[in-house]
C-alpha positions in Angstrom: 109.1 101.5 87.0 106.4 99.5 88.6 103.0 97.9 87.2 100.9 98.0 89.9 100.7 101.8 91.1 97.7 100.8 93.9 100.4 98.1 95.3 103.2 100.6 95.5 100.8 103.2 97.2 100.0 100.8 99.9 103.2 99.4 100.6 104.5 103.0 100.9 101.9 103.6 103.7 102.4 100.1 105.1 106.4 100.5 105.2 105.9 104.2 106.2 103.9 103.0 109.2 105.9 100.3 110.3 109.6 102.3 110.5 107.2 105.4 112.3 107.5 108.1 109.9 105.0 110.8 110.5 104.9 111.7 106.2 104.3 109.9 103.4 104.6 111.2 100.0 103.3 109.4 97.2 102.7 110.1 93.3 99.4 111.3 92.8 96.1 110.0 90.6 92.4 109.9 90.4 92.6 106.6 92.2 95.2 106.9 94.9 93.2 110.5 95.5 89.9 108.6 95.9 91.7 106.0 98.5 92.9 108.9 100.1 89.9 110.6 100.8 88.5 107.0 102.2 91.5 106.7 104.8 90.9 110.2 105.8 87.1 109.7 106.2 87.2 106.7 108.0 90.2 108.1 110.4 93.1 105.7 109.6 94.8 108.6 108.7 95.3 112.2 110.0 95.2 114.4 107.1 96.3 114.9 103.6 97.4 117.5 101.0 97.7 117.0 97.3 100.5 119.1 96.0 100.2 120.6 92.3 104.0 120.4 90.8 104.6 122.3 87.6 105.0 120.2 85.0 105.4 117.5 87.0 103.2 115.1 88.4 101.3 115.7 91.5 101.8 114.4 94.7 100.4 113.2 97.9 101.3 114.3 101.1 99.4 111.7 104.3 99.9 112.2 107.7 99.8 109.0 109.1 98.1 108.8 112.7 99.3 106.3 115.5 97.6 105.9 119.2 98.3 108.6 121.6 99.4 105.9 123.9 101.1 102.9 122.8 102.5 105.0 119.7 101.3 101.9 117.8 99.9 102.7 113.8 96.2 103.2 113.2 96.8 101.0 110.5 98.0 97.5 111.4 97.5 96.0 108.1 96.8 96.8 105.0 96.3 94.3 102.3 95.9 94.4 98.3 93.5 92.3 96.9 92.7 92.3 93.6 95.7 93.2 91.2 96.7 93.4 87.8 97.5 89.6 87.5 94.2 88.7 89.2 91.2 90.9 89.4 88.9 89.9 92.2 85.7 91.1 91.7 82.3 90.6 94.1 78.7 91.4 93.7 76.7 93.2 96.3 76.1 90.1 98.9 79.3 88.6 98.6 81.3 92.3 99.8 83.9 90.5 102.9 83.1 92.2 106.3 86.7 93.0 107.7 87.6 91.8 111.4 83.8 91.7 111.8 82.8 94.9 110.9 86.3 96.7 112.7 88.0 97.0 109.5 87.2 98.3 105.8 87.5 96.5 102.3 87.6 99.5 99.5 85.9 99.1 96.4 86.0 100.4 92.9 82.5 100.5 91.5 80.9 101.6 88.6 79.9 104.6 91.0 82.9 105.4 91.9 85.8 104.5 94.9 84.4 103.5 98.2 83.7 101.5 101.2 82.3 97.7 101.4 79.8 99.0 103.3 78.7 102.2 101.5 78.6 99.5 98.2 77.1 97.5 99.9 74.1 100.2 101.2 74.1 101.0 97.8 73.6 97.9 96.2 76.5 97.5 94.1 79.0 95.1 94.1 83.1 95.7 92.2 86.6 94.9 91.9 88.0 94.3 95.9 91.0 97.0 95.6 92.3 96.5 99.4 91.7 95.4 102.8 92.2 97.9 106.0 92.4 97.6 109.6 
């Protein structure tokens, strides 16, 4: 059993995109569903579907997105920041800009999981979950 399900989620997406898979299946949770929704809204994945399995844990099916010309994955890097052994928090004014605004940071706040830009707009800080670019 793994101790950090978010790191496992990010690693599965990273490995699937680097090997050229079209779809990746990941065990579902509320936090993973919110992160997946943000990745879809920001255009890093093509689509996703939450499959409910009777008497078992739900699964998120994510269709990965690739560049049409070069066939390279849209997600170039997805990196876990805060982890169970070392939590990283950021105040409103210290939320980092990723690649000068080209990437996103995903932040868990008291108002829910959102991008760093949305957290800055709402003037709220929180735990830095990951960077995506």
